[in-house]
N, CA, C, O and the ligand as a Tripos MOL2 file, in Angstrom:
@<TRIPOS>MOLECULE
protein
  289   287    73     0     0
PROTEIN
NO_CHARGES

@<TRIPOS>ATOM
      1 N          -2.7090   -0.6270  -26.2250 N.3       1 MET1
      2 CA         -2.5160    0.7530  -26.5530 C.3       1 MET1
      3 C          -1.3300    0.8780  -27.5350 C.2       1 MET1
      4 O          -0.2640    0.3120  -27.2910 O.2       1 MET1
      5 N          -1.5110    1.5920  -28.5990 N.am      2 THR2
      6 CA         -0.4490    1.7140  -29.6070 C.3       2 THR2
      7 C           0.4650    2.8950  -29.1920 C.2       2 THR2
      8 O          -0.0120    3.8730  -28.6160 O.2       2 THR2
      9 N           1.7120    2.8020  -29.4730 N.am      3 THR3
     10 CA          2.6790    3.8500  -29.2120 C.3       3 THR3
     11 C           2.5160    4.9770  -30.2410 C.2       3 THR3
     12 O           2.7010    4.7680  -31.4400 O.2       3 THR3
     13 N           2.1720    6.1510  -29.7600 N.am      4 PRO4
     14 CA          1.9770    7.2890  -30.7070 C.3       4 PRO4
     15 C           3.3470    7.8740  -31.1790 C.2       4 PRO4
     16 O           4.4150    7.5260  -30.6740 O.2       4 PRO4
     17 N           3.2410    8.7370  -32.1270 N.am      5 THR5
     18 CA          4.4930    9.4470  -32.5390 C.3       5 THR5
     19 C           4.4700   10.8370  -32.0110 C.2       5 THR5
     20 O           3.3940   11.3720  -31.7410 O.2       5 THR5
     21 N           5.5950   11.4390  -31.8530 N.am      6 CYS6
     22 CA          5.7740   12.7650  -31.2330 C.3       6 CYS6
     23 C           5.0520   13.8810  -32.0910 C.2       6 CYS6
     24 O           5.2740   13.9760  -33.2980 O.2       6 CYS6
     25 N           4.1880   14.7160  -31.4310 N.am      7 PRO7
     26 CA          3.5890   15.7840  -32.1650 C.3       7 PRO7
     27 C           4.5050   16.9300  -32.5240 C.2       7 PRO7
     28 O           4.1530   17.7740  -33.3480 O.2       7 PRO7
     29 N           5.6610   16.9720  -31.9230 N.am      8 ARG8
     30 CA          6.6170   18.0260  -32.2080 C.3       8 ARG8
     31 C           7.5720   17.7130  -33.3280 C.2       8 ARG8
     32 O           7.7920   18.5300  -34.2220 O.2       8 ARG8
     33 N           8.1430   16.5190  -33.2780 N.am      9 CYS9
     34 CA          9.1510   16.2000  -34.2940 C.3       9 CYS9
     35 C           8.8840   14.9550  -35.0700 C.2       9 CYS9
     36 O           9.6330   14.6240  -35.9900 O.2       9 CYS9
     37 N           7.7790   14.2140  -34.7080 N.am     10 GLY10
     38 CA          7.3940   12.9900  -35.4030 C.3      10 GLY10
     39 C           8.2690   11.8070  -35.0300 C.2      10 GLY10
     40 O           8.2180   10.7620  -35.6790 O.2      10 GLY10
     41 N           9.0780   11.9690  -33.9760 N.am     11 GLY11
     42 CA          9.9580   10.8770  -33.5190 C.3      11 GLY11
     43 C           9.1710    9.7780  -32.8420 C.2      11 GLY11
     44 O           7.9680    9.8920  -32.6080 O.2      11 GLY11
     45 N           9.8960    8.6980  -32.5320 N.am     12 ARG12
     46 CA          9.2250    7.5680  -31.8880 C.3      12 ARG12
     47 C           9.2020    7.7080  -30.3940 C.2      12 ARG12
     48 O          10.1820    8.1460  -29.7920 O.2      12 ARG12
     49 N           8.0530    7.3270  -29.7630 N.am     13 PHE13
     50 CA          7.9210    7.3790  -28.3440 C.3      13 PHE13
     51 C           8.3660    6.0560  -27.6650 C.2      13 PHE13
     52 O           8.2140    4.9740  -28.2300 O.2      13 PHE13
     53 N           8.8910    6.1740  -26.4990 N.am     14 GLN14
     54 CA          9.3030    5.0430  -25.7170 C.3      14 GLN14
     55 C           8.4930    5.0530  -24.4530 C.2      14 GLN14
     56 O           8.4310    6.0710  -23.7640 O.2      14 GLN14
     57 N           7.8520    3.9070  -24.1220 N.am     15 GLU15
     58 CA          7.0140    3.8360  -22.9280 C.3      15 GLU15
     59 C           7.8060    3.9210  -21.6420 C.2      15 GLU15
     60 O           8.9190    3.3990  -21.5810 O.2      15 GLU15
     61 N           7.2760    4.5570  -20.6110 N.am     16 GLY16
     62 CA          7.9340    4.5900  -19.3200 C.3      16 GLY16
     63 C           6.9820    5.0980  -18.2540 C.2      16 GLY16
     64 O           5.7700    5.0650  -18.4660 O.2      16 GLY16
     65 N           7.4560    5.5470  -17.1610 N.am     17 PHE17
     66 CA          6.6340    6.0980  -16.1130 C.3      17 PHE17
     67 C           7.4110    7.1310  -15.2660 C.2      17 PHE17
     68 O           8.6400    7.1000  -15.2100 O.2      17 PHE17
     69 N           6.6990    8.0070  -14.6360 N.am     18 ILE18
     70 CA          7.3570    8.9860  -13.7330 C.3      18 ILE18
     71 C           7.4910    8.3760  -12.3050 C.2      18 ILE18
     72 O           6.5250    7.9440  -11.6770 O.2      18 ILE18
     73 N           8.7400    8.3780  -11.8590 N.am     19 LEU19
     74 CA          8.9870    7.8540  -10.5100 C.3      19 LEU19
     75 C           8.5850    8.8560   -9.4570 C.2      19 LEU19
     76 O           9.0050   10.0120   -9.5070 O.2      19 LEU19
     77 N           7.7740    8.4290   -8.4990 N.am     20 ASP20
     78 CA          7.2870    9.2820   -7.4680 C.3      20 ASP20
     79 C           7.8300    8.7460   -6.1520 C.2      20 ASP20
     80 O           7.4650    7.6460   -5.7360 O.2      20 ASP20
     81 N           8.7060    9.5140   -5.4840 N.am     21 ARG21
     82 CA          9.3020    9.0470   -4.2350 C.3      21 ARG21
     83 C           8.7420    9.7990   -3.0580 C.2      21 ARG21
     84 O           9.1310   10.9420   -2.8190 O.2      21 ARG21
     85 N           7.8510    9.2020   -2.3230 N.am     22 ALA22
     86 CA          7.2980    9.7810   -1.1470 C.3      22 ALA22
     87 C           7.7700    8.9160    0.0260 C.2      22 ALA22
     88 O           7.5670    7.7030   -0.0060 O.2      22 ALA22
     89 N           8.3960    9.4980    1.0660 N.am     23 ASP23
     90 CA          8.8820    8.8130    2.2420 C.3      23 ASP23
     91 C           9.7470    7.6040    1.9090 C.2      23 ASP23
     92 O           9.5770    6.5290    2.4850 O.2      23 ASP23
     93 N          10.6600    7.7860    0.9890 N.am     24 LYS24
     94 CA         11.6370    6.7500    0.5610 C.3      24 LYS24
     95 C          11.0700    5.5160   -0.0980 C.2      24 LYS24
     96 O          11.8250    4.6040   -0.4350 O.2      24 LYS24
     97 N           9.7580    5.4550   -0.2950 N.am     25 THR25
     98 CA          9.2170    4.3160   -1.0240 C.3      25 THR25
     99 C           9.1440    4.6940   -2.4790 C.2      25 THR25
    100 O           8.8600    5.8410   -2.8240 O.2      25 THR25
    101 N           9.3970    3.7360   -3.3210 N.am     26 ARG26
    102 CA          9.3820    3.9640   -4.7650 C.3      26 ARG26
    103 C           7.9690    3.6390   -5.2510 C.2      26 ARG26
    104 O           7.4150    2.5850   -4.9380 O.2      26 ARG26
    105 N           7.3930    4.5800   -6.0320 N.am     27 ALA27
    106 CA          6.1160    4.3070   -6.5930 C.3      27 ALA27
    107 C           5.9750    5.0630   -7.9610 C.2      27 ALA27
    108 O           6.7620    5.9500   -8.2900 O.2      27 ALA27
    109 N           4.9690    4.6710   -8.6990 N.am     28 THR28
    110 CA          4.7310    5.3830   -9.9380 C.3      28 THR28
    111 C           3.8100    6.5020   -9.5950 C.2      28 THR28
    112 O           2.9910    6.3750   -8.6850 O.2      28 THR28
    113 N           3.9190    7.6140  -10.3080 N.am     29 ALA29
    114 CA          2.9650    8.7400  -10.0800 C.3      29 ALA29
    115 C           1.6040    8.3230  -10.5760 C.2      29 ALA29
    116 O           1.4620    7.5900  -11.5550 O.2      29 ALA29
    117 N           0.5980    8.8220   -9.8580 N.am     30 SER30
    118 CA         -0.7600    8.5170  -10.2240 C.3      30 SER30
    119 C          -1.6100    9.7990  -10.4530 C.2      30 SER30
    120 O          -1.3730   10.8560   -9.8670 O.2      30 SER30
    121 N          -2.6370    9.6240  -11.3660 N.am     31 TRP31
    122 CA         -3.5600   10.6850  -11.5150 C.3      31 TRP31
    123 C          -4.6810   10.4530  -10.5660 C.2      31 TRP31
    124 O          -5.2070    9.3430  -10.4850 O.2      31 TRP31
    125 N          -5.0880   11.5370   -9.7930 N.am     32 VAL32
    126 CA         -6.1630   11.3850   -8.8460 C.3      32 VAL32
    127 C          -7.2890   12.3530   -9.1810 C.2      32 VAL32
    128 O          -7.0760   13.5350   -9.4550 O.2      32 VAL32
    129 N          -8.4700   11.8100   -9.1490 N.am     33 GLU33
    130 CA         -9.7010   12.5770   -9.4470 C.3      33 GLU33
    131 C          -9.8680   13.7980   -8.4770 C.2      33 GLU33
    132 O          -9.6460   13.6930   -7.2710 O.2      33 GLU33
    133 N         -10.2600   14.9250   -9.0580 N.am     34 GLY34
    134 CA        -10.6260   16.1030   -8.2350 C.3      34 GLY34
    135 C          -9.4270   16.9200   -7.7190 C.2      34 GLY34
    136 O          -8.2880   16.5850   -8.0470 O.2      34 GLY34
    137 N          -9.6430   17.9620   -6.9360 N.am     35 ALA35
    138 CA         -8.6480   18.7900   -6.3650 C.3      35 ALA35
    139 C          -8.0330   18.1360   -5.1920 C.2      35 ALA35
    140 O          -8.7260   17.3730   -4.5190 O.2      35 ALA35
    141 N          -6.7640   18.3650   -4.8720 N.am     36 PRO36
    142 CA         -6.0700   17.8060   -3.6890 C.3      36 PRO36
    143 C          -6.6360   18.3260   -2.4310 C.2      36 PRO36
    144 O          -6.8090   19.5360   -2.2830 O.2      36 PRO36
    145 N          -6.9430   17.4330   -1.4820 N.am     37 GLU37
    146 CA         -7.4460   17.8370   -0.1540 C.3      37 GLU37
    147 C          -6.4350   17.3430    0.8870 C.2      37 GLU37
    148 O          -6.0220   16.1840    0.8720 O.2      37 GLU37
    149 N          -6.0580   18.2310    1.7710 N.am     38 ARG38
    150 CA         -5.0910   17.8780    2.8340 C.3      38 ARG38
    151 C          -5.7120   16.9790    3.8600 C.2      38 ARG38
    152 O          -6.8750   17.1430    4.2270 O.2      38 ARG38
    153 N          -4.8970   15.9800    4.3470 N.am     39 SER39
    154 CA         -5.2950   15.1440    5.3910 C.3      39 SER39
    155 C          -4.2840   15.1960    6.4590 C.2      39 SER39
    156 O          -3.0910   15.1680    6.1530 O.2      39 SER39
    157 N          -4.6910   15.2760    7.7850 N.am     40 PHE40
    158 CA         -3.7860   15.2990    8.8650 C.3      40 PHE40
    159 C          -2.9600   14.0090    8.9090 C.2      40 PHE40
    160 O          -1.7610   14.0540    9.1850 O.2      40 PHE40
    161 N          -3.5750   12.8910    8.6460 N.am     41 TRP41
    162 CA         -2.9770   11.5450    8.7850 C.3      41 TRP41
    163 C          -2.0800   11.1450    7.6610 C.2      41 TRP41
    164 O          -0.9920   10.6180    7.8920 O.2      41 TRP41
    165 N          -2.5080   11.3810    6.4480 N.am     42 THR42
    166 CA         -1.7470   10.8370    5.2980 C.3      42 THR42
    167 C          -1.1490   11.8910    4.3900 C.2      42 THR42
    168 O          -0.5280   11.5480    3.3830 O.2      42 THR42
    169 N          -1.3210   13.1930    4.7200 N.am     43 GLY43
    170 CA         -0.8190   14.1970    3.8170 C.3      43 GLY43
    171 C          -1.8680   14.6550    2.8880 C.2      43 GLY43
    172 O          -2.2140   15.8360    2.8590 O.2      43 GLY43
    173 N          -2.4070   13.7100    2.0950 N.am     44 LEU44
    174 CA         -3.4700   14.0170    1.1740 C.3      44 LEU44
    175 C          -4.5740   12.9890    1.2760 C.2      44 LEU44
    176 O          -4.3100   11.7960    1.4250 O.2      44 LEU44
    177 N          -5.8090   13.4490    1.1950 N.am     45 LYS45
    178 CA         -6.9580   12.5070    1.2250 C.3      45 LYS45
    179 C          -7.0820   11.8320   -0.1710 C.2      45 LYS45
    180 O          -7.1660   12.4970   -1.2040 O.2      45 LYS45
    181 N          -7.0890   10.4860   -0.1420 N.am     46 LEU46
    182 CA         -7.2680    9.7160   -1.3470 C.3      46 LEU46
    183 C          -8.4860    8.8370   -1.3760 C.2      46 LEU46
    184 O          -8.8500    8.2610   -2.4010 O.2      46 LEU46
    185 N          -9.1310    8.7470   -0.1770 N.am     47 LYS47
    186 CA        -10.2740    7.8590   -0.0540 C.3      47 LYS47
    187 C         -11.3890    8.2200   -0.9910 C.2      47 LYS47
    188 O         -11.6970    9.3950   -1.1920 O.2      47 LYS47
    189 N         -12.0010    7.1920   -1.5700 N.am     48 ASP48
    190 CA        -13.1450    7.3780   -2.5130 C.3      48 ASP48
    191 C         -12.8160    8.1370   -3.7490 C.2      48 ASP48
    192 O         -13.7300    8.5080   -4.4860 O.2      48 ASP48
    193 N         -11.5220    8.4040   -4.0380 N.am     49 LYS49
    194 CA        -11.1620    9.0670   -5.2760 C.3      49 LYS49
    195 C         -10.6570    8.1040   -6.2870 C.2      49 LYS49
    196 O          -9.9650    7.1470   -5.9400 O.2      49 LYS49
    197 N         -10.9720    8.3190   -7.5060 N.am     50 ALA50
    198 CA        -10.5060    7.4560   -8.5450 C.3      50 ALA50
    199 C          -9.0120    7.7080   -8.7300 C.2      50 ALA50
    200 O          -8.5810    8.8610   -8.7110 O.2      50 ALA50
    201 N          -8.2290    6.6760   -8.9040 N.am     51 ARG51
    202 CA         -6.7700    6.8130   -9.0480 C.3      51 ARG51
    203 C          -6.2320    5.9120  -10.1510 C.2      51 ARG51
    204 O          -6.5310    4.7190  -10.1810 O.2      51 ARG51
    205 N          -5.4630    6.4610  -11.0320 N.am     52 TYR52
    206 CA         -4.8960    5.6420  -12.0890 C.3      52 TYR52
    207 C          -3.4130    5.9300  -12.2340 C.2      52 TYR52
    208 O          -3.0040    7.0910  -12.2570 O.2      52 TYR52
    209 N          -2.6110    4.8930  -12.3320 N.am     53 PRO53
    210 CA         -1.2110    5.0900  -12.5200 C.3      53 PRO53
    211 C          -0.9080    5.7830  -13.8840 C.2      53 PRO53
    212 O          -1.5380    5.4920  -14.9000 O.2      53 PRO53
    213 N           0.0620    6.6900  -13.8570 N.am     54 ILE54
    214 CA          0.3270    7.4400  -15.0720 C.3      54 ILE54
    215 C           1.4080    6.7440  -15.9080 C.2      54 ILE54
    216 O           2.4930    6.4230  -15.4220 O.2      54 ILE54
    217 N           1.0720    6.5260  -17.1730 N.am     55 VAL55
    218 CA          2.0500    6.0120  -18.1130 C.3      55 VAL55
    219 C           2.5380    7.2150  -18.9400 C.2      55 VAL55
    220 O           1.7330    7.9620  -19.4970 O.2      55 VAL55
    221 N           3.8620    7.3870  -19.0090 N.am     56 THR56
    222 CA          4.4040    8.5200  -19.7420 C.3      56 THR56
    223 C           5.2760    8.0360  -20.8570 C.2      56 THR56
    224 O           6.1850    7.2340  -20.6400 O.2      56 THR56
    225 N           5.0100    8.5150  -22.0640 N.am     57 HIS57
    226 CA          5.8480    8.2110  -23.2250 C.3      57 HIS57
    227 C           6.8330    9.3050  -23.4300 C.2      57 HIS57
    228 O           6.4870   10.4810  -23.3180 O.2      57 HIS57
    229 N           8.0540    8.9560  -23.7280 N.am     58 ARG58
    230 CA          9.1270    9.9240  -23.9760 C.3      58 ARG58
    231 C           9.5680    9.8300  -25.4060 C.2      58 ARG58
    232 O           9.8200    8.7340  -25.9060 O.2      58 ARG58
    233 N           9.6660   10.9430  -26.0730 N.am     59 CYS59
    234 CA         10.1720   10.9840  -27.4650 C.3      59 CYS59
    235 C          11.6500   10.7150  -27.4140 C.2      59 CYS59
    236 O          12.3910   11.3920  -26.7010 O.2      59 CYS59
    237 N          12.0860    9.7230  -28.1710 N.am     60 MET60
    238 CA         13.5270    9.3660  -28.1750 C.3      60 MET60
    239 C          14.3440   10.3760  -28.9180 C.2      60 MET60
    240 O          15.5680   10.4160  -28.7970 O.2      60 MET60
    241 N          13.6620   11.2010  -29.6950 N.am     61 GLN61
    242 CA         14.4250   12.2050  -30.5210 C.3      61 GLN61
    243 C          14.5660   13.5670  -29.8570 C.2      61 GLN61
    244 O          15.6640   14.1210  -29.8080 O.2      61 GLN61
    245 N          13.4190   14.1350  -29.3250 N.am     62 CYS62
    246 CA         13.5170   15.4470  -28.7260 C.3      62 CYS62
    247 C          13.2290   15.4860  -27.1910 C.2      62 CYS62
    248 O          13.4120   16.5260  -26.5580 O.2      62 CYS62
    249 N          12.7900   14.3790  -26.6180 N.am     63 GLY63
    250 CA         12.5810   14.2940  -25.1870 C.3      63 GLY63
    251 C          11.1930   14.7560  -24.7610 C.2      63 GLY63
    252 O          10.9160   14.8080  -23.5630 O.2      63 GLY63
    253 N          10.3260   15.0870  -25.6840 N.am     64 PHE64
    254 CA          8.9630   15.5060  -25.3330 C.3      64 PHE64
    255 C           8.2420   14.3950  -24.5950 C.2      64 PHE64
    256 O           8.3220   13.2290  -24.9830 O.2      64 PHE64
    257 N           7.5110   14.7690  -23.4940 N.am     65 LEU65
    258 CA          6.8190   13.7670  -22.7150 C.3      65 LEU65
    259 C           5.3150   13.8570  -22.8960 C.2      65 LEU65
    260 O           4.7580   14.9550  -22.9200 O.2      65 LEU65
    261 N           4.6590   12.7250  -23.0220 N.am     66 GLU66
    262 CA          3.2190   12.6780  -23.1470 C.3      66 GLU66
    263 C           2.6870   11.6520  -22.1630 C.2      66 GLU66
    264 O           3.0880   10.4880  -22.1740 O.2      66 GLU66
    265 N           1.7680   12.1090  -21.3050 N.am     67 SER67
    266 CA          1.2860   11.2310  -20.2250 C.3      67 SER67
    267 C          -0.1250   10.7580  -20.4540 C.2      67 SER67
    268 O          -0.9490   11.4840  -21.0100 O.2      67 SER67
    269 N          -0.4100    9.5460  -20.0290 N.am     68 TYR68
    270 CA         -1.7220    8.8710  -20.0860 C.3      68 TYR68
    271 C          -2.0030    8.2910  -18.7070 C.2      68 TYR68
    272 O          -1.0990    7.8950  -17.9710 O.2      68 TYR68
    273 N          -3.2600    8.2570  -18.3940 N.am     69 ALA69
    274 CA         -3.6730    7.5540  -17.1890 C.3      69 ALA69
    275 C          -4.8110    6.5760  -17.5650 C.2      69 ALA69
    276 O          -5.9880    6.8210  -17.3010 O.2      69 ALA69
    277 N          -4.4090    5.4880  -18.1790 N.am     70 PRO70
    278 CA         -5.4260    4.5370  -18.7180 C.3      70 PRO70
    279 C          -6.1730    3.9040  -17.5370 C.2      70 PRO70
    280 O          -5.6570    3.8670  -16.4200 O.2      70 PRO70
    281 N          -7.3940    3.4040  -17.7910 N.am     71 LYS71
    282 CA         -8.2580    2.8680  -16.7720 C.3      71 LYS71
    283 C          -7.7140    1.6590  -16.0790 C.2      71 LYS71
    284 O          -7.9250    1.4930  -14.8780 O.2      71 LYS71
    285 N          -7.0100    0.7970  -16.8010 N.am     72 SER72
    286 CA         -6.3290   -0.2960  -16.1110 C.3      72 SER72
    287 C          -5.1690   -0.8140  -16.9180 C.2      72 SER72
    288 O          -4.4800   -1.7390  -16.4870 O.2      72 SER72
    289 ZN          9.9200   14.5420  -30.4680 Zn       73 ZN73
@<TRIPOS>BOND
     1     1     2 1
     2     2     3 1
     3     3     4 2
     4     3     5 am
     5     5     6 1
     6     6     7 1
     7     7     8 2
     8     7     9 am
     9     9    10 1
    10    10    11 1
    11    11    12 2
    12    11    13 am
    13    13    14 1
    14    14    15 1
    15    15    16 2
    16    15    17 am
    17    17    18 1
    18    18    19 1
    19    19    20 2
    20    19    21 am
    21    21    22 1
    22    22    23 1
    23    23    24 2
    24    23    25 am
    25    25    26 1
    26    26    27 1
    27    27    28 2
    28    27    29 am
    29    29    30 1
    30    30    31 1
    31    31    32 2
    32    31    33 am
    33    33    34 1
    34    34    35 1
    35    35    36 2
    36    35    37 am
    37    37    38 1
    38    38    39 1
    39    39    40 2
    40    39    41 am
    41    41    42 1
    42    42    43 1
    43    43    44 2
    44    43    45 am
    45    45    46 1
    46    46    47 1
    47    47    48 2
    48    47    49 am
    49    49    50 1
    50    50    51 1
    51    51    52 2
    52    51    53 am
    53    53    54 1
    54    54    55 1
    55    55    56 2
    56    55    57 am
    57    57    58 1
    58    58    59 1
    59    59    60 2
    60    59    61 am
    61    61    62 1
    62    62    63 1
    63    63    64 2
    64    63    65 am
    65    65    66 1
    66    66    67 1
    67    67    68 2
    68    67    69 am
    69    69    70 1
    70    70    71 1
    71    71    72 2
    72    71    73 am
    73    73    74 1
    74    74    75 1
    75    75    76 2
    76    75    77 am
    77    77    78 1
    78    78    79 1
    79    79    80 2
    80    79    81 am
    81    81    82 1
    82    82    83 1
    83    83    84 2
    84    83    85 am
    85    85    86 1
    86    86    87 1
    87    87    88 2
    88    87    89 am
    89    89    90 1
    90    90    91 1
    91    91    92 2
    92    91    93 am
    93    93    94 1
    94    94    95 1
    95    95    96 2
    96    95    97 am
    97    97    98 1
    98    98    99 1
    99    99   100 2
   100    99   101 am
   101   101   102 1
   102   102   103 1
   103   103   104 2
   104   103   105 am
   105   105   106 1
   106   106   107 1
   107   107   108 2
   108   107   109 am
   109   109   110 1
   110   110   111 1
   111   111   112 2
   112   111   113 am
   113   113   114 1
   114   114   115 1
   115   115   116 2
   116   115   117 am
   117   117   118 1
   118   118   119 1
   119   119   120 2
   120   119   121 am
   121   121   122 1
   122   122   123 1
   123   123   124 2
   124   123   125 am
   125   125   126 1
   126   126   127 1
   127   127   128 2
   128   127   129 am
   129   129   130 1
   130   130   131 1
   131   131   132 2
   132   131   133 am
   133   133   134 1
   134   134   135 1
   135   135   136 2
   136   135   137 am
   137   137   138 1
   138   138   139 1
   139   139   140 2
   140   139   141 am
   141   141   142 1
   142   142   143 1
   143   143   144 2
   144   143   145 am
   145   145   146 1
   146   146   147 1
   147   147   148 2
   148   147   149 am
   149   149   150 1
   150   150   151 1
   151   151   152 2
   152   151   153 am
   153   153   154 1
   154   154   155 1
   155   155   156 2
   156   155   157 am
   157   157   158 1
   158   158   159 1
   159   159   160 2
   160   159   161 am
   161   161   162 1
   162   162   163 1
   163   163   164 2
   164   163   165 am
   165   165   166 1
   166   166   167 1
   167   167   168 2
   168   167   169 am
   169   169   170 1
   170   170   171 1
   171   171   172 2
   172   171   173 am
   173   173   174 1
   174   174   175 1
   175   175   176 2
   176   175   177 am
   177   177   178 1
   178   178   179 1
   179   179   180 2
   180   179   181 am
   181   181   182 1
   182   182   183 1
   183   183   184 2
   184   183   185 am
   185   185   186 1
   186   186   187 1
   187   187   188 2
   188   187   189 am
   189   189   190 1
   190   190   191 1
   191   191   192 2
   192   191   193 am
   193   193   194 1
   194   194   195 1
   195   195   196 2
   196   195   197 am
   197   197   198 1
   198   198   199 1
   199   199   200 2
   200   199   201 am
   201   201   202 1
   202   202   203 1
   203   203   204 2
   204   203   205 am
   205   205   206 1
   206   206   207 1
   207   207   208 2
   208   207   209 am
   209   209   210 1
   210   210   211 1
   211   211   212 2
   212   211   213 am
   213   213   214 1
   214   214   215 1
   215   215   216 2
   216   215   217 am
   217   217   218 1
   218   218   219 1
   219   219   220 2
   220   219   221 am
   221   221   222 1
   222   222   223 1
   223   223   224 2
   224   223   225 am
   225   225   226 1
   226   226   227 1
   227   227   228 2
   228   227   229 am
   229   229   230 1
   230   230   231 1
   231   231   232 2
   232   231   233 am
   233   233   234 1
   234   234   235 1
   235   235   236 2
   236   235   237 am
   237   237   238 1
   238   238   239 1
   239   239   240 2
   240   239   241 am
   241   241   242 1
   242   242   243 1
   243   243   244 2
   244   243   245 am
   245   245   246 1
   246   246   247 1
   247   247   248 2
   248   247   249 am
   249   249   250 1
   250   250   251 1
   251   251   252 2
   252   251   253 am
   253   253   254 1
   254   254   255 1
   255   255   256 2
   256   255   257 am
   257   257   258 1
   258   258   259 1
   259   259   260 2
   260   259   261 am
   261   261   262 1
   262   262   263 1
   263   263   264 2
   264   263   265 am
   265   265   266 1
   266   266   267 1
   267   267   268 2
   268   267   269 am
   269   269   270 1
   270   270   271 1
   271   271   272 2
   272   271   273 am
   273   273   274 1
   274   274   275 1
   275   275   276 2
   276   275   277 am
   277   277   278 1
   278   278   279 1
   279   279   280 2
   280   279   281 am
   281   281   282 1
   282   282   283 1
   283   283   284 2
   284   283   285 am
   285   285   286 1
   286   286   287 1
   287   287   288 2
@<TRIPOS>SUBSTRUCTURE
     1 MET1         2 RESIDUE 1 A MET
     2 THR2         6 RESIDUE 1 A THR
     3 THR3        10 RESIDUE 1 A THR
     4 PRO4        14 RESIDUE 1 A PRO
     5 THR5        18 RESIDUE 1 A THR
     6 CYS6        22 RESIDUE 1 A CYS
     7 PRO7        26 RESIDUE 1 A PRO
     8 ARG8        30 RESIDUE 1 A ARG
     9 CYS9        34 RESIDUE 1 A CYS
    10 GLY10       38 RESIDUE 1 A GLY
    11 GLY11       42 RESIDUE 1 A GLY
    12 ARG12       46 RESIDUE 1 A ARG
    13 PHE13       50 RESIDUE 1 A PHE
    14 GLN14       54 RESIDUE 1 A GLN
    15 GLU15       58 RESIDUE 1 A GLU
    16 GLY16       62 RESIDUE 1 A GLY
    17 PHE17       66 RESIDUE 1 A PHE
    18 ILE18       70 RESIDUE 1 A ILE
    19 LEU19       74 RESIDUE 1 A LEU
    20 ASP20       78 RESIDUE 1 A ASP
    21 ARG21       82 RESIDUE 1 A ARG
    22 ALA22       86 RESIDUE 1 A ALA
    23 ASP23       90 RESIDUE 1 A ASP
    24 LYS24       94 RESIDUE 1 A LYS
    25 THR25       98 RESIDUE 1 A THR
    26 ARG26      102 RESIDUE 1 A ARG
    27 ALA27      106 RESIDUE 1 A ALA
    28 THR28      110 RESIDUE 1 A THR
    29 ALA29      114 RESIDUE 1 A ALA
    30 SER30      118 RESIDUE 1 A SER
    31 TRP31      122 RESIDUE 1 A TRP
    32 VAL32      126 RESIDUE 1 A VAL
    33 GLU33      130 RESIDUE 1 A GLU
    34 GLY34      134 RESIDUE 1 A GLY
    35 ALA35      138 RESIDUE 1 A ALA
    36 PRO36      142 RESIDUE 1 A PRO
    37 GLU37      146 RESIDUE 1 A GLU
    38 ARG38      150 RESIDUE 1 A ARG
    39 SER39      154 RESIDUE 1 A SER
    40 PHE40      158 RESIDUE 1 A PHE
    41 TRP41      162 RESIDUE 1 A TRP
    42 THR42      166 RESIDUE 1 A THR
    43 GLY43      170 RESIDUE 1 A GLY
    44 LEU44      174 RESIDUE 1 A LEU
    45 LYS45      178 RESIDUE 1 A LYS
    46 LEU46      182 RESIDUE 1 A LEU
    47 LYS47      186 RESIDUE 1 A LYS
    48 ASP48      190 RESIDUE 1 A ASP
    49 LYS49      194 RESIDUE 1 A LYS
    50 ALA50      198 RESIDUE 1 A ALA
    51 ARG51      202 RESIDUE 1 A ARG
    52 TYR52      206 RESIDUE 1 A TYR
    53 PRO53      210 RESIDUE 1 A PRO
    54 ILE54      214 RESIDUE 1 A ILE
    55 VAL55      218 RESIDUE 1 A VAL
    56 THR56      222 RESIDUE 1 A THR
    57 HIS57      226 RESIDUE 1 A HIS
    58 ARG58      230 RESIDUE 1 A ARG
    59 CYS59      234 RESIDUE 1 A CYS
    60 MET60      238 RESIDUE 1 A MET
    61 GLN61      242 RESIDUE 1 A GLN
    62 CYS62      246 RESIDUE 1 A CYS
    63 GLY63      250 RESIDUE 1 A GLY
    64 PHE64      254 RESIDUE 1 A PHE
    65 LEU65      258 RESIDUE 1 A LEU
    66 GLU66      262 RESIDUE 1 A GLU
    67 SER67      266 RESIDUE 1 A SER
    68 TYR68      270 RESIDUE 1 A TYR
    69 ALA69      274 RESIDUE 1 A ALA
    70 PRO70      278 RESIDUE 1 A PRO
    71 LYS71      282 RESIDUE 1 A LYS
    72 SER72      286 RESIDUE 1 A SER
    73 ZN73       289 GROUP 0 **** ****
């Protein structure tokens, strides 16, 4: 994947990810298929749903964030 340029200021993007802290464990935020469904056991049902880790680029000039959830 090529690093795009910022649509706002034309600055350069830096690759990163959004840190998601649930129950003190460190994880990357993920995109999950469909609407969120509550689960008594795990908080949210994730079974049988497609899940992709989110890659977020940050503009080094203005701070604009652009997120992608590539297939692998
Ligand atoms: Zn920018």
